[in-house]
N, C-alpha and C positions, 0 to 999 in steps of 0.2 A: 411375380413380375407386376408391372403396372397394368391395371385394368380400369377401363371406363365402360360402364354398362348402362345403356339408355333403356328406358321403358316409357310407356304411356301413349305411344302412337296408336291411332285408331282411324276409323272412317266416320266422319261427321258431316252434317249438312251445313251449308252456308249459314253463318251466324253463330255456329256452335263454338264450344270451348274445349280445350284439352290442356292438361298439364303434363309436361315431360319431366322425367327425372334422370339424373346421371349420377350413379354411385361409383365412387372412385376408391381404389385400393392400390397399395404398393407405392404410394407417393404421398408426400406431406401436403395434403389437400390445401390447408390454410395458407401455404406459402406460394400459391400459384393463382394467377388470373385464370378464369375459365370462360369459354365461349360456346355458343351454339351456332352451327352452320347448317345449311340445308342444300340439297342437290336434287333437282328434278331430272327425270330422264332426258338425256341429250343436252343437258345444260351443265355449266360449271358450278362448282361448289361456291356458295356465297355466305358471307358472314351475316348472321341475323342479329345477334346480340352478344355482348360481353359483359363480364362483371369482374372488377378488380378484387384484390385480396381484401380491400377495405369495404367492399360491397358497392362500389360506385358503378352504375350500369351505363352502357351505351347501346344504341339501337340503330339498325338500318332504317332509313326513312320509310321503307315499305311497311314496316311493322310498328313503328313508333306510335304510341297511344293505344295499341292493341295487345302487345306482348309485354310481359314482365319477366326479367331474368333475376334470379336470386340465388343465394347459397346458404346452406346450413353447415358451418364448419364442424360442429359437433357430430354431424351425421355423414361427413365427407360426401355431401350431395349438392349438386347444382340443379336448378329447376328452370323450366321455361313455361310460364303460364301464358296460354294463347287464347285470346278472346276475339270475338267478331271475325271468325275465320272465313276466308274466301277461297275459291278454287285455286287462285294463284299461290296460295300457301301450300298446296300439295307438293310434297317432297319427302325424301328421307332426311331426317334431322340427326345431326351428329354432334356429340359433345367433344370438346377439345381443350387440353391444357395449353393456355396461351403464353407461349414464349417463342423466340426466334428458333426456327427449325425444329419445333417440338414434334416428336413422332407420336404423341399420345392422343389417339382418337378412339372413340367408342365404335361399336359395330353398326350403329344407326338404328333408328326406329321410324317406321313409315307413318306419315300423316296423309290422309286422303280427305279432301273436302269436296263434297258433291254439291252441285247447284240445285 
């Protein structure tokens, strides 16, 4: 079956960096856009960044200039490089295959940024 497995979440201080990975199986990775979402406790899930099949990225205003989304099609892996982290970035981060009504989500990886 389709699996998306995130890793890389950790606890870091303000200003720190993390790189998240999403390894995809059971799906033709190179044929799909992918995205990273995040959800903090008590809040709705929000789109952080997306990358098209061609590698074109888009970012939420809140992370633009600090985060970089990328993909390695040969590794069936999407990445989110996060720099200059602030406490507002604290959330569980989820990888998602981006198409209408896509049910393909990862299990999430927790990022905590302390002041």
